[in-house]
C-alpha positions as CSV (number, residue, x, y, z in Angstrom):
1,X,-0.2,0.0,0.0
2,X,1.4,3.4,-1.0
3,X,1.7,6.4,1.3
4,X,-1.2,8.1,-0.5
5,X,-3.4,5.0,-0.3
6,X,-2.7,4.7,3.4
7,X,-3.7,8.4,3.9
8,X,-6.5,8.3,1.4
9,X,-8.9,10.1,4.0
10,X,-6.9,13.1,3.9
11,X,-7.3,13.4,0.2
12,X,-10.1,15.7,-1.3
13,X,-13.0,14.2,-2.9
14,X,-15.7,15.1,-5.3
15,X,-15.9,18.6,-6.7
16,X,-13.5,19.7,-4.0
17,X,-10.6,18.1,-6.3
18,X,-11.2,21.1,-8.8
19,X,-10.3,23.4,-5.9
20,X,-7.1,21.7,-5.3
21,X,-5.8,21.8,-8.8
22,X,-2.5,23.5,-9.3
23,X,-4.3,26.4,-10.8
24,X,-0.9,28.6,-11.5
25,X,0.0,25.7,-13.8
26,X,-3.1,25.8,-15.8
27,X,-3.0,29.5,-16.1
28,X,0.7,29.3,-17.3
29,X,0.0,26.5,-19.8
30,X,-3.0,28.6,-21.1
31,X,-0.6,31.7,-21.3
32,X,1.7,29.7,-23.4
33,X,-1.0,28.1,-25.7
34,X,-2.3,31.6,-26.2
35,X,1.1,32.9,-27.3
36,X,0.9,29.9,-29.8
37,X,-2.2,30.8,-31.1
38,X,-1.2,34.5,-31.6
39,X,2.0,33.1,-33.7
40,X,-0.1,30.6,-35.8
41,X,-2.4,33.5,-36.6
42,X,0.5,35.6,-37.7
43,X,2.2,33.0,-39.6
44,X,-0.9,32.5,-41.7
45,X,-1.1,36.1,-42.9
46,X,-3.7,37.0,-40.4
47,X,-6.0,34.2,-40.7
48,X,-7.4,31.6,-38.4
49,X,-6.8,29.0,-41.1
50,X,-5.1,26.5,-41.5
51,X,-3.4,26.4,-38.3
52,X,-4.8,28.5,-35.4
53,X,-8.3,27.1,-35.7
54,X,-7.6,23.6,-35.3
55,X,-4.9,24.2,-32.7
56,X,-7.6,26.2,-30.5
57,X,-9.8,23.1,-30.8
58,X,-7.2,20.7,-29.8
59,X,-6.3,22.9,-26.9
60,X,-9.9,22.9,-25.5
61,X,-10.2,19.1,-25.9
62,X,-6.8,19.0,-24.1
63,X,-7.6,21.0,-21.3
64,X,-10.9,18.7,-20.7
65,X,-8.8,15.8,-20.8
66,X,-6.2,17.3,-18.4
67,X,-8.8,17.9,-15.9
68,X,-10.4,14.5,-16.3
69,X,-6.9,12.8,-15.8
70,X,-6.4,15.1,-12.7
71,X,-9.8,14.0,-11.1
72,X,-8.5,10.2,-11.2
73,X,-6.5,9.1,-8.1
74,X,-2.8,9.0,-8.7
75,X,-2.4,5.4,-7.6
76,X,-4.8,4.5,-10.5
77,X,-2.3,5.8,-12.9
78,X,0.6,4.1,-11.2
79,X,-1.4,0.6,-11.4
80,X,-1.8,1.1,-15.1
81,X,1.9,2.5,-15.9
82,X,3.2,-1.0,-17.1
83,X,0.0,-1.4,-19.5
84,X,0.1,2.1,-20.9
85,X,3.8,1.7,-21.6
86,X,3.2,-1.8,-23.4
87,X,0.4,-0.2,-25.3
88,X,2.7,2.8,-26.6
89,X,5.4,0.2,-27.6
90,X,2.8,-1.7,-29.7
91,X,1.7,1.4,-31.3
92,X,5.5,2.0,-32.2
93,X,5.6,-1.5,-33.7
94,X,2.3,-0.6,-35.5
95,X,4.1,2.3,-37.2
96,X,6.7,0.2,-38.6
97,X,4.0,-2.0,-40.5
98,X,1.2,0.6,-41.3
99,X,2.3,4.0,-40.4
100,X,1.7,7.0,-42.4
101,X,4.6,8.7,-44.1
102,X,5.2,12.6,-44.1
103,X,8.1,14.4,-45.1
104,X,10.4,11.4,-45.5
105,X,9.6,9.9,-42.3
106,X,7.1,7.2,-41.1
107,X,6.0,8.4,-37.7
108,X,2.3,8.6,-37.7
109,X,-0.9,6.2,-37.3
110,X,-3.8,7.5,-39.4
111,X,-6.8,7.5,-37.1
112,X,-9.1,9.1,-39.9
113,X,-10.1,12.0,-37.3
114,X,-6.4,12.9,-36.6
115,X,-2.9,11.5,-37.1
116,X,-1.6,10.1,-33.9
117,X,2.3,10.0,-33.4
118,X,3.0,7.2,-30.8
119,X,6.5,8.6,-30.1
120,X,4.9,11.6,-28.3
121,X,2.8,9.4,-26.3
122,X,5.9,7.1,-25.3
123,X,7.8,10.2,-23.9
124,X,5.0,10.1,-21.1
125,X,4.4,6.5,-20.7
126,X,8.1,5.9,-20.4
127,X,8.3,8.4,-17.5
128,X,5.3,6.6,-16.0
129,X,6.9,3.2,-16.2
130,X,10.1,4.1,-14.7
131,X,8.4,6.0,-11.8
132,X,6.2,3.2,-11.0
133,X,9.2,0.8,-11.1
134,X,11.3,2.9,-8.7
135,X,8.3,3.3,-6.4
136,X,8.2,-0.4,-6.3
137,X,12.0,-1.1,-5.9
138,X,13.4,-0.8,-2.5
139,X,15.8,2.3,-2.4
140,X,18.6,0.5,-1.4
141,X,18.5,-1.8,-4.5
142,X,18.4,1.1,-7.1
143,X,22.0,0.9,-8.0
144,X,22.4,-3.0,-8.0
145,X,23.3,-4.0,-11.4
146,X,20.5,-6.6,-12.0
147,X,18.1,-3.8,-11.1
148,X,19.6,-1.4,-13.4
149,X,19.2,-3.5,-16.5
150,X,15.4,-3.4,-16.6
151,X,15.1,0.3,-16.8
152,X,17.8,0.5,-19.2
153,X,15.9,-2.0,-21.3
154,X,12.8,0.1,-21.0
155,X,14.5,3.0,-22.4
156,X,16.6,1.5,-25.2
157,X,13.7,-0.4,-26.8
158,X,11.3,2.6,-27.6
159,X,14.4,4.7,-28.6
160,X,15.3,2.0,-31.0
161,X,12.1,1.9,-32.6
162,X,11.9,5.8,-32.9
163,X,15.4,6.0,-34.3
164,X,13.9,3.9,-37.3
165,X,11.3,5.9,-38.2
166,X,13.7,8.0,-38.3
167,X,13.3,10.6,-35.5
168,X,16.4,11.5,-33.9
169,X,15.1,14.5,-31.8
170,X,12.6,12.2,-30.2
171,X,15.1,9.5,-29.5
172,X,17.4,11.9,-27.8
173,X,14.1,13.1,-25.5
174,X,13.5,9.5,-24.7
175,X,17.2,9.0,-23.6
176,X,17.5,12.1,-21.5
177,X,14.0,11.8,-20.0
178,X,14.6,8.2,-19.0
179,X,18.0,9.0,-17.7
180,X,16.6,11.9,-15.6
181,X,14.3,9.5,-13.9
182,X,17.1,6.9,-13.0
183,X,19.2,9.9,-11.7
184,X,16.4,11.1,-9.6
185,X,15.5,7.7,-8.2
186,X,19.1,7.7,-6.9
187,X,21.0,5.4,-9.3
188,X,24.8,5.6,-8.6
189,X,26.8,8.3,-10.7
190,X,29.1,5.6,-12.0
191,X,26.4,4.4,-14.2
192,X,25.9,7.9,-15.9
193,X,29.6,8.3,-16.2
194,X,29.7,5.0,-18.2
195,X,26.7,6.2,-20.3
196,X,28.5,9.4,-21.2
197,X,31.6,7.5,-22.1
198,X,29.7,5.2,-24.5
199,X,27.9,8.3,-25.9
200,X,31.4,9.9,-26.8
201,X,32.3,6.6,-28.2
202,X,29.0,6.6,-30.1
203,X,29.5,10.2,-31.5
204,X,32.9,9.1,-32.9
205,X,31.5,6.1,-34.7
206,X,28.8,8.1,-36.1
207,X,31.4,10.2,-37.8
208,X,33.6,7.3,-38.7
209,X,30.7,5.3,-40.1
210,X,29.9,8.1,-42.7
211,X,30.0,7.0,-46.3
212,X,30.4,3.4,-45.3
213,X,28.1,0.4,-45.6
214,X,27.4,0.6,-41.9
215,X,26.5,4.2,-41.8
216,X,24.5,5.0,-38.7
217,X,22.7,8.0,-39.6
218,X,20.6,9.0,-42.6
219,X,22.4,11.4,-45.1
220,X,19.9,14.4,-44.1
221,X,20.9,13.9,-40.4
222,X,24.6,14.2,-41.3
223,X,23.8,17.4,-43.3
224,X,22.1,18.7,-40.1
225,X,25.2,18.2,-38.2
226,X,27.4,19.7,-40.7
227,X,25.0,22.7,-40.7
228,X,25.4,23.0,-37.1
229,X,29.1,22.9,-37.3
230,X,29.4,25.5,-40.0
231,X,26.2,26.9,-41.4
232,X,28.1,29.2,-43.9
233,X,29.5,26.3,-45.9
234,X,26.0,26.0,-47.5
235,X,23.9,29.1,-46.9
236,X,21.3,28.2,-49.8
237,X,21.2,24.5,-49.0
238,X,21.6,22.6,-45.7
239,X,22.4,25.6,-43.9
240,X,19.4,27.5,-45.2
241,X,17.3,26.9,-42.2
242,X,19.5,28.1,-39.5
243,X,20.8,31.0,-41.6
244,X,17.4,32.3,-42.0
245,X,16.6,31.6,-38.4
246,X,19.5,33.7,-37.3
247,X,18.6,36.6,-39.7
248,X,15.1,36.6,-38.1
249,X,16.6,36.8,-34.4
250,X,18.8,39.5,-35.4
251,X,16.2,41.7,-37.0
252,X,13.9,41.3,-34.0
253,X,16.3,43.3,-31.7
254,X,14.8,44.2,-28.4
255,X,11.2,44.9,-29.1
256,X,10.7,43.2,-32.5
257,X,9.3,44.4,-35.7
258,X,5.8,44.4,-34.6
259,X,2.9,41.9,-34.7
260,X,2.6,40.4,-38.3
261,X,5.4,42.5,-39.3
262,X,8.1,39.9,-39.6
263,X,9.7,39.9,-43.0
264,X,11.3,36.3,-42.7
265,X,8.0,34.7,-41.9
266,X,5.7,36.8,-44.1
267,X,8.0,36.6,-47.3
268,X,8.3,32.8,-46.6
269,X,12.0,32.9,-46.1
270,X,11.8,31.2,-42.7
271,X,11.1,27.4,-43.1
272,X,8.6,25.5,-41.1
273,X,7.6,28.6,-39.5
274,X,4.4,27.1,-38.1
275,X,6.2,24.1,-36.5
276,X,9.9,23.6,-35.4
277,X,10.9,27.3,-36.3
278,X,8.1,29.0,-34.8
279,X,10.2,30.4,-31.9
280,X,12.3,32.7,-34.6
281,X,8.9,34.1,-35.9
282,X,8.0,35.2,-32.3
283,X,11.6,36.7,-31.7
284,X,11.4,38.5,-34.9
285,X,7.9,40.1,-34.2
286,X,8.2,40.7,-30.6
287,X,12.0,40.8,-30.1
288,X,14.1,39.6,-27.1
289,X,11.6,40.9,-24.6
290,X,8.8,38.7,-26.2
291,X,11.1,35.8,-26.5
292,X,12.2,36.3,-22.9
293,X,8.7,36.4,-21.7
294,X,7.8,33.1,-23.3
295,X,10.9,31.5,-21.7
296,X,10.1,32.8,-18.3
297,X,6.4,31.3,-18.6
298,X,8.1,27.9,-19.3
299,X,10.4,28.2,-16.3
300,X,7.6,29.3,-14.0
301,X,5.8,26.0,-15.1
302,X,8.9,23.8,-14.3
303,X,9.3,25.8,-11.0
304,X,5.6,25.1,-9.7
305,X,6.1,21.4,-10.9
306,X,9.3,21.0,-8.9
307,X,7.6,22.7,-5.8
308,X,4.7,20.3,-6.1
309,X,7.0,17.2,-6.5
310,X,9.1,18.2,-3.5
311,X,6.1,18.5,-1.2
312,X,4.8,15.2,-2.2
313,X,5.5,12.4,0.1
314,X,4.5,9.8,-2.4
315,X,7.6,8.5,-4.3
316,X,5.7,7.5,-7.4
317,X,3.9,11.0,-7.5
318,X,7.1,12.8,-7.0
319,X,9.2,10.9,-9.4
320,X,6.3,11.2,-12.1
321,X,5.9,14.9,-11.6
322,X,9.7,15.7,-11.7
323,X,10.0,13.3,-14.7
324,X,7.3,15.2,-16.8
325,X,8.6,18.4,-15.8
326,X,12.1,17.5,-17.0
327,X,10.6,16.1,-20.3
328,X,8.7,19.3,-20.9
329,X,11.9,21.4,-20.2
330,X,13.8,19.2,-22.6
331,X,11.1,20.0,-25.1
332,X,11.5,23.8,-25.1
333,X,15.2,23.8,-24.4
334,X,16.1,21.4,-27.3
335,X,13.9,23.6,-29.6
336,X,15.3,27.0,-28.7
337,X,18.8,25.7,-28.6
338,X,18.0,24.2,-32.2
339,X,16.6,27.2,-33.7
340,X,19.4,29.6,-32.4
341,X,22.2,27.5,-33.5
342,X,23.3,26.1,-30.3
343,X,22.3,22.4,-31.2
344,X,21.8,20.6,-34.4
345,X,18.4,20.7,-36.1
346,X,16.6,17.5,-35.0
347,X,13.0,18.4,-35.6
348,X,11.6,19.0,-32.1
349,X,8.6,21.2,-31.7
350,X,8.1,24.0,-29.3
351,X,5.7,22.7,-26.6
352,X,2.1,24.2,-26.8
353,X,3.2,26.8,-29.3
354,X,4.2,24.9,-32.5
355,X,1.3,23.5,-34.7
356,X,0.7,19.8,-33.9
357,X,-2.2,17.8,-32.6
358,X,-0.5,14.8,-31.1
359,X,2.0,16.9,-29.1
360,X,-0.4,19.3,-27.6
361,X,-2.8,16.3,-26.5
362,X,-0.1,14.5,-25.0
363,X,1.6,17.5,-23.2
364,X,-1.7,18.3,-21.5
365,X,-2.6,14.8,-20.7
366,X,0.9,14.8,-19.1
367,X,0.1,17.6,-17.0
368,X,-3.3,15.9,-16.0
369,X,-1.0,13.3,-14.4
370,X,0.9,16.1,-12.7
371,X,-2.4,17.7,-11.4
372,X,-3.4,14.1,-10.2
373,X,-0.3,13.7,-8.2
374,X,-1.0,17.3,-6.9
375,X,-4.6,16.8,-6.1
376,X,-4.5,13.6,-4.5
377,X,-1.6,14.3,-2.2
378,X,-2.8,14.2,1.8
379,X,-3.7,17.8,3.2
């Protein structure tokens, strides 16, 4: 019996649960999404179609789902964590056989009314499964080699399936998110040092394999790495994306060119302006102040989640909240680093701002789990 189940009589019930929602997080999520609606309206040339209107509808559905998930006791989500993770793995395998192809990648399953991206769902179910595992495992066994192998397997299997799609960005998020849960659970630092050393070796192998029969990455992924190292080598080809993004950032200055006045996006110089590179559009139109404001909103979401986790005495609830907060952090940190030239372009959208149905719904459902952990802690 968990700490929360043992103290269930101190947990709010019925409609009182709505009062115990972490409302600052709800408001912050709404503010970030609102910024996304504004930017999607702008990049469409002052029209709610084709991006803003669907995104608003998805946000409405997502908020309802978030509250619904929050009303369910957190121990229920712990008990179905293994089932949820297994289902997401089956969906990833399903992508291999009947997944829909888009922009040269096979990452989606067409459900008719929407295209589901199982890799987005796996980011959350992996955190759930690892949090449930370490909640079950006695803390004095977390660093035993035999008990470290299972969580490593849980991380490696979906990462390998996602890499086959291919989706390097999501694969990196799975690795980092899973590793974070292991670290927070108390796994010894020597394991992480070993993984870092292996990562360095993998990077060397990636570069050595280029042009051989055992090439580890796709050609376009190597071009992204080349672009990251020196975008000026091919400013009209592989380096075009990041070159135009930097121009947009620079032209925004402190206060920006003004709403719907960004030349890079309005004249279609900026690629993927409604998805991966939407942050550059915001920076061009609202400048350093606008970009910093969005970053502050993101950071505040993380802060409120961390505070909630640290005050929660249930191990699963605390690890789950911290894991989702870190996954959310990796989302926006990788995207911002990518579009500013600090990291290779790996195709990670800006959470709640970039256009995308699966990503928005999964993020809001994930915060529903955070809310469930917050609501059902004993008062």
